[in-house]
N, C-alpha and C positions, 0 to 999 in steps of 0.2 A: 543677552538683551531679550526681553520678552514683553508682551503686551497682554494684560488681563482685563477683559471687559465683562462686566456683569450688567446685563440689560434687564430692565423691567419691561416685560413684553407689552403691557398695556400702554406704556409710555412710548416705546419704539413704534408700535403698530399704529398708534394714533397719529404720529407725525412721520410721514414718509421720508422727510429729509433730516431725521434726527441723527443718523450716523454720519451724514455729510457735515452737519453742524458740529458734531463732536470732532471730526477730523480737522475741520477748519480752525476750530478753537485751539486744538493742540498744535497745529502747524504755526499759529501766530504766537505761541508761547504763553497763551492764556490758560486759565484753569478751566478745563472743559466741564468739570462737575458743577460749575456755577451756572451752567446753561439752564434756563427755565424748562427746557424740554426733557432733560436727562437726569437720572440719578446714576452716576457711573463711578466705579472705583478703578483708578488708572495708576499704573506705575510708570511706564514710559513706552515710547513707540518702539516697535520691533524693527530690526534692519532686514527682515525677510523681504526679498524683492516681490513686487506685485506682478504676477504673470498669469496668463491664462493658457492652459494646455487644452487643445481641441479634444472633444470626446472621441473615443475610439470607434463609435458607431452612431448611426442616427437613432434616436430614441423613438419608441412607439411600439416595439415588440420585444417581449422578454427573450432571454437566451433559451435556445432549445435544448442544449446539452451542458452538462457540468463543465466540460472542458472549455466551453466558451466563456466561463466566468473569469478567466484570465484577462479578458478584454474589458472587464468592468472598470469604469473610470470613476463614477460617482457612487459611493457606497454608504449606506446607512446601517449602523450597528446598534441594535436594540438590546440593552442589558436588562433582563428581568430582575424582579425583586430577589428571587432565589439566587441569582448569580452575584448580586452586589452585596447582599446582607449575609451576616454570619448565621450559623445554625441556630443560635439562640434568639435570632431576630432582633437583637439589640446591638447595633454597631455594624460596621462594614467588614467584608472579607478583604483585607488589605492586600494579601499576597496574590489572590485571584485577580483583584482589580489592577494591580501593578502589571501583571502579565498581559492583561487585555490592553492596557494603555501602551505597552511597548509594541504590541502588534499593530495597533491603530497608527501610532507614530511612524513605524517602519513603512507601512503602506502609504501614509501621507508623504513621507520623504521620497517614495518612489514616483511621486507625481500624481497620485490619486487624490480625489476629493472625498474626505472622510467626514461623516456626521455621526454623533452619538446621541441616541435617545436613552436616557438612564433613569432607573429607579434608585431608591436608597435614601432619599431625603427623610422619609418617615422614620426609618430604622436609625439613621444617624441622629436625628432629633430626639428620638426616644432615649437613646444612650445619654445624650447631653442633659435632657430633662430629668432623667432618673438620677443622674449624678448631682444635679442641683437640688432636687428635692431631698435626697438623702443627706446632703450637706446641710441644708437649712434645718431639717428635722433634728439632726444631731446637735446643732448649735442650740436650738430651742430647748431640747431635752437637757443639755448640759447646764443651761442657765436656770431652767426650772428645778432641777434636782440638786444642783450644786455638786454633783459627783461626776466622775469620769466614766463610770459604767453606764452604758446606754441600754435602754429597754429595746425589746424587739420592735422594729419599725415596719409598718406596712405601707406599701406604695399604692397610691391611688391609680385608677384606670386612666391612662393618658389618652387624650383625644387626638385622633390622627392629624387633623389640620394644624393643631398646635405643634405637634411633632415636626410636621413638614416645615412650618415657619422657622422652627428652631434649627432644623437640620440643613436647609438649603445652602446657607453661606458656608457652613463647614464642608459640605459635600463638594462644593465648587472649589474651595480652597485646596482640598485634597487633590482634585483633578489638576488644578493649576500646578501644584508642586510636582506631581508625577510627570506631567507633560513637559515641564521645564527641563527635566533631565535630558530630554531628547530635542531640545531647542524648538519645541513646537508650541505655538500660541493657541489659546482656547478662548471661547466666548460663551457665556451662558444665556439662554433664552427660555423663559417660562411662558407657557401657553395654557389656554383653557379652551373648552369647546366653543365658547362664544366667539373667540378670535377667528374661528373658521367660518362662522355664519355671516360675518360682516365682509363683504367683498373688498372693501378698502383695506381693512386690517390684514386680510389674507394676502393681498398684493404686497402690502408693506413687509409682511413676514418673508415672503419669497424674495423681495428685493434685498432685505437685510441678509438673509442666508447667502444669496448669490454674491453679495459684496464681501462677506466673510470668507467664502470659499475662494473668491478671486484673490484675496490677500493671504491665501495659504493658512487660514485659521481654521481650527476644528470647532464647529459649533457643538455645544453640549446642551441638549434640549430636554425639558421635563415638563410634565403637567404642573401647573401651579396649585399643588395640593393644599396650600394654605387657604385658598378661597374657592376651590372647585366644589360644585355641589355633588351630592351622591349620584352615582350613575342610575339612569332610569332603566327599569327591567325591560328586556326585549327591545332595546333601542340601539343595538350594536351596528346593525346595517340598515341603511335607509335608502337603498337603491344603488344604482350603478355609479352615479357621480358623487354620492355623499356617503361618508362613513362617520358615525357619531364617535367623538373622542371621549371614551369613557374609561380608557386605561392606556398604558403605554404601548400595547400591541396596536391598537387602532390608531394612536398618535403616530407611531412609526410608519405604519402603512400609509396614512394620509400624507405625511411629510415626504415619504419616498415618491409617491405619485406626483404630489405638487411640485417637487423639485426635479422630477424626471430622473430619478436615480436609476442606475443600472442594476443594483443589487441591494436587497435588504437581508441582513443577517440577524435573525432573532435568536438570542441565546437564552436558555432556560435551564432547568435542572433535570431534563430528560434528554435522551440521546437523539430524539427526533419524533416523528410521527409513527405510531404503531397501528396495526390493523385491529387491535383490541387493547383494552387497558394494559399498560406496561407490566403490571404485576401478575397478569394471568399467565398460565402455563403455555398457551399457544400463541402468545403475543409475538409478532414479527415486526422488526423495524423496517419501515418502508424507505427504500433508497430514494425513490422518486414518487411524487404524488401528482396526479392529474385531476383537473377540475371535475371530471365526470365520476370520480371515485368516492365522493363524499358518503354515498349510501352504504359503502362497505366499512365505514369507520364507527367504532363504538368508543365514546369518550369516558375516561375515568374521572376521578376527583381532581380538583385543581391543586396547584402546588401549595406548600405549607405557608407561603406568604404571597402577597400580591392579590389583585382583584380580578385577574384574568383567568388563566387556565388554558388547556390545550384547545378547547373549542374556540375560544376567543382568538387564539393565535392562528388557527386554521382559517377562520373567517376573515381575519385581517390579511393573512397571506394571500388568499384567493382574491381578495379585493385589490391588493397591490399588483398581483399577477395580471389581473384584468386591465389594470392601468398601465401595463407595460414594464413593470419592475419584476425582475427575478427574485425569488425568495428561497432562503435556506433556514430551516429551524434546526438548531443543534444544541448540544450540551455545553454549557459554559462553566460547569462546576466540577467536572471530572478532573482530579489533580494530574492525571497522566496526559491529558490532551488540552487542558486550558491554555497552556503556554504556546500552543500553535494552532488552535482551533480556527481562528479567524483567517490566518494566512493559508492554512490548508484548504479552506473553502475557496478562497480567491484563487488558489492554484489549481482548482478543479478536482481536488481529491474527494473521495467518497466519505464525506463527513455529514452526519445528520440526514435530514430529509430535504430533497431539492424539489421545488414546485415547478412543474413545466406544463406548458400548454400543448406540447408536441409529444404524442404517444408513439413509441416505436412500433414498427409494423410487426416485429417478432417478439419473442419472449425476452425478459431481462436475463442477465447473467445468473442471477439468483434462481430464477425459474428454470433456466437451462440446467443448473447444478442439481436442482431437485428432481427434474425429469431424468437426468443421467443416473442419479443414485437409485431412483425407483427401477429403472430399466436395468441397471447394473445388478441389482439383487436377483432379478429374473435371469439375467445372463449367467450369474454364478450358479444358479440352480439347474442349468441345462446339463444334459449329459455331455461328457467330453467329446463324443463324436459329433454332437450338434455344434459345439464351439469350433471344432475342427472344420466342419462343413462351411461355416461362415468365413473362416480365414481362407480356405481354398477358393471360395467364390470370389473373395476380394482379389486373390492372386490372379484368377481368370480375368476379372474385369480390368485389371492393370494392362493386360496385353490386348484384350478385346477392344478396349476404348482408348488405345494409346494415341490415336489421331486427335481425339478430343482433348486428351491431357496435354499433348505436345502443342496443340493450337493455343490453349490457355497459357501454357508456359511461354510460348513465343510472345504473347501480349505483355506478360510480365517482364520478359527480357528486353523487349523494345522500349518499354517505359523506363526501366532501370538505366539502360544505355543513354536514353535521351536526357534524363535528369542528371546523369553523371554522379549520382550519390553513392554508388557502390564501388568498392575497389575491385580490381581484377579477381582477387581471391574470392570475394563475396559473389561476384557474377558467376564464377565457376560453380559455387555451391547452389546458386539459384537455378542453373541450367539443368534441364532434363533431356534425356535422349532415349532412343529405343533400347539401347544396350543397358542403360540404367534401369529402365522399367522391367526388362527381362531379368536382370539381377535381383530386383526387388521381388518379383514374382517367385523366383526360386527361393529366396530367403523366407518369404511368407509360408511356403510349403514346408520348409524345415520347422518353422514355428508350429504349423498345424500338426505335425507328427509329434512334436514334444509336448503339445497340449493334452495328449491323451492321458497323461499321468501327472497332472499338476494340481488342480484344485481338488481337495478332498483326500489327498494322500496321507496315510497314517505314518507319522514319524516315530511315534512311541506308543506302546500299549502296556498298561500295568494293571495287574490284579491287586487292587488295594486291599480287598478283603473278599471273603466268599460272597459271590453275586454282586460285587461292587467293582466295576471295571472302568479304568480311566484311559482316554486316548488323547493324543496330541495330533491334530490334523491341520493340513495347510488350507488357508482361506485367503480370499482377496483382501487387499489392504482397504479398498473402499472406492473413493473418488480421487482420481489422479488429475492434477493440473500440469500439463506439459506446455511450456512456453518455448518457442523456437524461432530462430531468425534465418531467413534466406535459405531454408532447407526443406523444400516441399516434399522431398523423398522421406523426410522424417515422419510425415503424417501416416502413410500406410504402415511403416514399420512399427510405430508406437501403437497404432490402432490394433494391429495384429497381436502384439504382446498384451495389450489390455484385454482383448477378447479371450486370448488363451488363458490368462490368469483370472478372468471373471471380474475385472475391475471396470467401473465406469470411468469415462474419460472426458475431460474438458481440454480443448485445444485452443491455444492462442498463438497464431502464426504472425509473422511480420507482414506488414502491408505490401511490401515489395513483391510478395508471392501470393497476393490475394486471389487472383484468378485461378492459379494452379491449386491452391489450397481448397477453393470452393468446389472444384470438380472432383478432387480426390476425396473430400469429405462426403460428397453426394454418393460416390461409389462405395464408401465404407458403410454409409447408412443403407444403401441398397442391399449390400451383403447381409447386414444385420437383420434386415426385414424378413429374411428367409425363416427366421424363428421368432419373429415378432418383438425384437428388442432394438428397433431402430434408434430409439432415443438414448441408448447407452453411450454413444459418442456424440459429443456436441462441439461445434466450432464457434467460438466466440467471435462474432463479426461486428458487434456493437463497438462504440467508441470507449471501451473500458481501458483504463490505464493499468499497466502491469501491477503497479503498486496497490491499486484498489483490489485487484484479484487476490493479491497476497494477504489481504485482510479478512478473507472469508474463512476464518479458522474454524467456524462451526459447520462448514459445508464441505471443505476440502481436507483430505487426509494426508496428501503428499504432493509436493511440488517438484517437478523435474525440469530444470532449465536446459535448453539446448541452444547454445549460441556463443557469443563472444565472452571473454572473461569479465568484461565490464557488465554485461547482462547478468551473468551469474552472481557477481558481487552485489549488484543492485537488488537482486531477488533475495539473496541471503540476508541483506540488511532489512528489507521490507517485510519478509515473512517471519514475523516474531513469534506467531503462535502455530505455525505449520512447519513440519520438518521439510528440509530441502535436500534432495539427493542429487549430487553433482560435484563438479570441481570448478573452482574459479579460474585456475590457470593450468596450462599444460606445458610446464618447463621440463622437458625430457632431455635426459643426458645419454650420450654414448661414451663409454670409457674404453680406450684402446690400450690394452696392457702391453708391456714390453715383450711378451711372448705370444703376441697375436699373429694370425696368419695374414699375409699381405692381401691376398685375394678376398678373404672373408671381410676384412676391415674395409676395403674399398667398396665392395658391394653393399655392405650394411650401412655405411655412412651415406652413400649416394641414395639408397632407398629411403633411409630414415629422414633425410633432409629434403630430397628433391622430388619424391614421388607425389606428394601432396603437401606443400609447405604450410598451407593454411590449416591443416588438420591439428587437432589437439594432441595427437600422438606423434607429431613430427619432432625430429631432433632440434633443439635450440642451443645446446651447449655440447661441444666436443671436448672431452677430457683426454689428454695424451700423456702417457708415461714419459718422464723426463729423458729416459735413455733413448727414446725414439727420435728426439730432436737431431737434425742434420743426418738423418738416415734416408735411404731410398724410399722406405715406406712413408715417412713423413712427407717427403717431396711429392710422392704420388698422390697422397691425400690432398695436398694443397693444389696440385695441378688439376685433379678431378673437380674440386670445388670451383676453381676458376673457370674450368670448361663449362660447368653447369651454371655459371653466372651467379654464384653464391657470394654475397658480400660478407667479408670476414671481419669480425671485431676481436681484438686481442684482449685477453684477460690480463690483469696486472702482472702476474708472474710470467706469462708468455711474453708480454711486451718487454720485460726486463732482459730477455735473451736476445732481442733483436735490435739491430742498429737503426733500421728503418722499418718500423712496425706498422701494421694497419691501424685504423682508428681504434683507440683504446675504448673498451666497453664502458658505458656509463653505469650500468648495473649488471651484476651477475644473475639477477632475478628477472630477466627479460624474456618475454614470449614474443618472438618476432612475427610469427605467422606469415612469413614471406621467405624469399630466397636470401636469408641472412642467418648467420649463426656466430656464436662466440667460441673461440678456442682458448683453452686454458691448460696449463701444465701442472701435473701432480707428480709427487715422488714415489707414490706406492698405490696399491689397491686400497689400502686403508684410508689414505688421504683422499682418494676418489670418493669413497663412501662418506667420509666426513664432509666433503664439499657438497655432495648431493643432499645430504641431510640438512645442510645449512642453507643452500640456495635453491634446492628443488621444490617441486610442488606435490611430491608423493604420487605422481601420475605413472609414468613408465620410464624405466631406466635400464640400460643395456651394458653388458660387459663383453668385449671381444678379446678372447684369449684361448690358447691351446692348453693351458694349465688347468686341469680339472680341479685341483685343490683350491687354487686361487678363485676359480669360478664359483665353487660351492660356498666359499666364505662370502663372496659378494652376494650371492643369492640369499644366504641366510641372514647376513647382517643388515642388508638394505631394507629400509621400512617404506616401501612404496607399494602401490596397489598392483602394479605389474613389474616384474623383474625378469629380464631375459638374458640368456647366455647364447652368444653367436647367432642372434636373430634380430631382425629389424624391429625398431620401435613401432612400426606401422602395423604390427600384428595385434596391437592392443585394440581389438575391435570385436564386437559381438558376433558379427557374421563370420569373421576369420576364426573365432574361437568355437564355431559350431553352434552358437546360440540362436542362429537364424537371423537375429537382429538385436539391437540394443536400444534402450531408452536413454542411454548416456553412460558416461564413465564416472564412477564415484571414487573420490579419494577420502571419503568419510571413514571413521574408525568403527562405525557400528552398522549393523544390518547388511549392507552389501558394498563390496569394493571392486574396483576394476570395471570392465564392461558389464553392465547390468542388463541381463536378459529376463527371461520368464521367471526364474527363481527369485530374482530380486524384487519382484512385484507381489510376492506372496508373504503373508505372515501366518500366524498359527492361532488356533483356539483350543481350549481344553473341553472335552466332552466326557461327562461322568454319567454312567448308567448304574442305577441301584434298584433296590426293592424295598424302599421305606427306611433306608439306613439314616441314622442320625449320629452327630458327633458324640452325643452322650453315650451311644452304644460302646464307645471305645475308651471311656473313662475308667477309673479304677473300679467303680462299682458296676461297669457295663459288662456285657456278656460276649463282646467281640474283640478280636485282636487284629492288628494290621499285618498283612502278608507282604505287600509291595513286591510282587513277583513280576519280572519282566516277561512279557508274552510276545510271540511272533507276530509281526505286523502284516496287515493286508490292506490294500487300498480301499477307501470308503468312497462310494459313488453317492452323489446327492440323493437323499431320500432313502438310502438303503442302510441296513444295519449289518455289521459284520458279525461273524461267529468265530469263536476262538477254536 
């Protein structure tokens, strides 16, 4: 059941009670189209209930931040000509239009009030008129020649107003058919500039739109191009309270302000607003545009269709912004994003250019990234001793300023406890102490020592030919983005590793540790200032969403998540163009073989599970050889776990051996992160390996046995990042491995696996030194031959040349 209303704007606006007359006639069973006031095409009344949802905020001021757009209640979506029409400018882009309709309908069904300002009538009419002209010409030629063969036919130039007149009804019928699929009603309103000059008509227009929105109907608005006069030059803006309706950009802005809309989304064929014409080499997409930045913008040519252009869009957007409506200009034609561009904007994601009146006090995240990259290159060019000095200075500051650090951490802890949002395990991660700071300081000094021979190390040296030498040397990866939760101790660790490897660093910490992160970052920048590279490490403190940071593929070279498995999975999904180093889960196993030592088994199981249950290297599944069941060793393991208050879940096979078993495990792929674990029974070491390959996460797995052959088979066959024999899984840690610290543990198959320390943050480049050599010298007619001799390597310091 749906209702389609097609309003002639001049009729509706001239009579303020026209809509009420129409409703009254319909409710009395009369033909509403017989009303002298209206020309309406009606099918039947909708059964959609009439209700009013209160606005999420008092209108009058635009939203200050993108994340606030989630609160937008009343939204105007402007579809530019380039969005609605096909590339040949004759006909509509139906697939694109269908995806836009789906998004608008979805937002409407969420309780928002949606309005569409659309182009496309001229293009649709041009298609229809061309078809009619070709058809009539072919009939006339066939009658005139008496033959079926037709001569070449030329099409006359079609006048735009005639095309609009022919295309309006078809365009609206198309919208009607599409929205009907989502049980959404639509109504068409045609306006001209004159309708806004008459106060009575303007009030009537607002009244009509309010009534349609109250009835949960999507108004579809367009300029009446069949009668509209050509736009006057230089008449786009006429002051603060007036904007001339000369295109759909200005129409959308005017309607958004008149209707007190929360958000105006202007879709076009460009990604948003650039600081220079999009086709130029140095053009950068502006994430946020502020009213005072107009002087820094250079406009290019307008789109292939339409009468507006980016300058018209910016003027209209600024006018709407001044009127209290937030604005986003985005691309509605990109095939990869069109299907979710509108919903992404409403969800506050970084899409297009957001117009804001509130300029942040500090730099944007894009500016921070550029600052970090520039300072990072200087950091990489420092002498190893200088980078070591910076790390040692940071280690000193951790102990010298521990009172400030612990005071800030206390504020975070008190806030976390009062809100009750963090689990006990997360609170433990958040907490810092004097002993933790001392351990951090020691770890940083280890990194300082190892940094002496990191960047610029020659891995391979080859004499390709006489006086032509090739070297492969270590270099920084570039700009690292590290995202971490509730782990303020992660900040100095990762900072030291970035400094040692010459990488720039962008840090995004959890808000629960905001005070601690702030003071630790200040200390890191203080240490960097020793050699003038303060900006190499940046802390993102703006309201950036993690998903938005993951889209900076042109600015960030590697993402390293430190946090929950859910955080890592979310980042891996969001970072489509940036490599992610990490693991999504830490499902670690301890396999107790039938030839295991009792004492070793008890110690290793207790430490692996109970030392730090929330750690990613804690044991989650205990595999026990079948022959150990109903033995003293097995009884001691169970008694120890109960003493440590570990909740036991029985695997399917283990449960089958018991009359009264613990709760059966829901999944063998569970990371508990607490004092819980699963116990399962296996028949052999090989079955244990197969079980781990099937249910594990390739993180860390342990065998406890006194049989060396069995242990070696386990170590060789198991495909995990860390495989241990008679040692706790908790050793899977960069500090315990002697790396000083780690940026995380990787289960990836390339680059770095296991605890990733300094070496994992380096890549290589090839340096070739010659004396005018060319590839042609080594051709059949050339005078040189390849030698490819391996040469002894020596470390290369920045700016220095090695000698063989």
